[in-house]
C-alpha positions, 0 to 999 in steps of 0.5 A, a space after each residue: 426438624 427430623 428428616 422423614 425417610 422414604 425409599 422407593 425402589 424401581 427396576 426395569 419395569 419402569 426404567 424405560 421412561 422417566 415417568 412412573 410414580 414419577 416418570 422417567 425416560 432414559 432414551 434421551 439421557 445421553 451418554 454416561 461417563 465411566 470415568 472422570 478427570 477429577 475425584 468428587 472431593 472438591 465438588 459440592 451439591 449444595 446440600 446442607 451438611 449432616 448433623 454428625 459431630 464427626 469432623 472427619 466424616 464425609 458430609 452431604 456438601 462434599 458429594 458431587 451432583 453425579 457420581 460413578 460408583 463402579 459396578 454392582 451386579 455386573 452393571 454400572 452404578 451411579 448416584 445423584 445427590 440433590 441440594 435438599 436431601 433427595 438421592 437417586 441410585 441408577 443402574 444401567 440394564 444393558 440387557 433391556 434396551 439400555 434402560 435405567 433402573 433406579 431407586 430414590 430416597 430422602 435422607 439426612 446423610 447421617 454419618 456419611 451413609 445412604 441405604 437404598 431399600 424398599 422398606 417404605 416403597 415398592 419394587 417392580 417385577 423385572 424379567 432380565 437377569 440384571 434387573 432381577 439382581 437389582 430388585 433383590 439387592 434393593 430388597 435386601 438393602 444397598 448401603 453406601 458408606 462414604 469416607 476419605 483416604 489419608 490424602 483426602 480422596 473421597 471413597 465409597 464402600 458398597 455393602 461393606 466391600 473394599 472402598 472405591 474412589 468416587 468419581 464425578 460422572 459426566 451426564 450429557 444434558 439435553 436442551 429443551 428439558 428441565 435440568 435444575 430444580 431452582 428453575 421451578 422454585 416459587 412456580 405453580 404448574 397447572 393441568 386441567 382436562 374436563 373434571 380432572 385437574 392437577 396443580 403443583 406448588 413448588 417451594 424452596 428447600 425442595 418441598 412441594 404441594 399438589 392439589 387436584 381432582 380425579 375420582 374426588 379431591 386429593 392433595 399431597 405434600 413432599 419433596 422434589 428435585 431434578 436428577 439427570 433431567 428427571 423431575 422426581 416427586 416424592 410424596 410424604 403426607 397426603 390425602 388420596 382418592 387413588 391418584 397419589 402415587 408412591 413416587 413420580 419421575 417425569 420427563 419435563 420438556 420445556 414449552 413457552 407456557 410451561 412444561 410437558 410432563 411425561 409419565 409412563 408414555 402419557 404426556 400432560 401439558 402443564 401451564 407455569 405461573 409465579 407463586 407469592 409465598 409467605 414462607 413458614 418458619 418451622 422452628 416457630 411452630 415447634 411449641 404448645 398451642 391452644 385454640 377453640 373451634 366449634 365449642 371445643 378447646 384444643 391443645 396441640 403439641 408440635 414436636 421437633 421430631 415431626 410428631 404431634 399430639 392434639 387433645 380437644 376438650 369440652 369445658 375444662 375436663 371432658 376430653 372428646 378427642 385425642 390424636 397423635 401423628 406426624 406434621 410437616 411444613 411445605 412452603 406456607 402449608 402445614 400438614 397433619 397425618 393422623 396415626 391414632 385418634 379417639 373417635 375414628 368415625 369423626 377423625 380426620 386422617 389428614 389435615 392440610 391448610 395454609 399458615 398466615 400471620 405467624 409470630 412467636 405467640 400466634 398464627 392463623 390456620 385455614 385448613 381443609 377440615 370441615 368436620 365437627 372436630 375441625 382444627 382451630 383457625 386461630 392458634 395462640 400459646 397457652 396462658 399458665 397460672 
């Protein structure tokens, strides 16, 4: 299934705390090494390799987890690569209390390249000279192109400049904080305060779902990882009451019951519990499906490029609804984001539900949709005459 691409650019306004649309903090981050005793060519982050057919090209599994990439805009530049497609670019803004600026993308690392820009995210106004340069650079796009020398040394070219050797960066981990994403796989983190609530469901392959209530009910589904002891949350598909941000970056302090997630100076106590997940085989869903709900006969086409079409008919030929959009699987959840529909008054812009009993021929779908044009609970492959 195609990796959907989302870029978030954040500079000095958010960098003091690892807690913004995902939060962040750098005061506890420890020292960063400007050099390394080894190059990055022998390290592996565990990311699945790029689909590129170029055997000599750099693939994601060749990248160290933390890298130093030299200097840009007069400041140090680092890259963190997770195991499931999230990449974060970090700048040290020494003119602003040694704060970090950062940008996060979800990418398939095609052809050994990463581009950080704000075409799908947002930039924050900054006051320092370095911060302004970072913001303008990300607005124009910062491209990292990785390659090998003849002696297999890993190098990177930043915005087409002369390639530099990629070196492993030494990040000093602080005890008592979340350090590895694997720690929260198949875990649920829950927070409740009065009528407000928030629950994260962390699945394998770096995917998550969050449900909750603030002004009203909301949910989001997307990608997560832990870089530099920062829990990065990157929503992809969602239904929001205004509570879903374009990104969250948390400082996650461990407790006996779970984690204290700090965002923009606000800390919430999340209780941890185990999840039992019946993971969905995404490849099995790529197909044409039919089902009946509220007297309407639906035909769905779920494509491997993450797009879908859905048509509902009354009887044999009367089309009463037609939709297109994007779909995704997150753990045991199947999510639809509608891009266009025939009946805007009755169209569900987002549909979220749990898949069960999936086979090559059928599955059950328990969704949040309660409209007249709710998606069917039972899906089967069509019968052709």
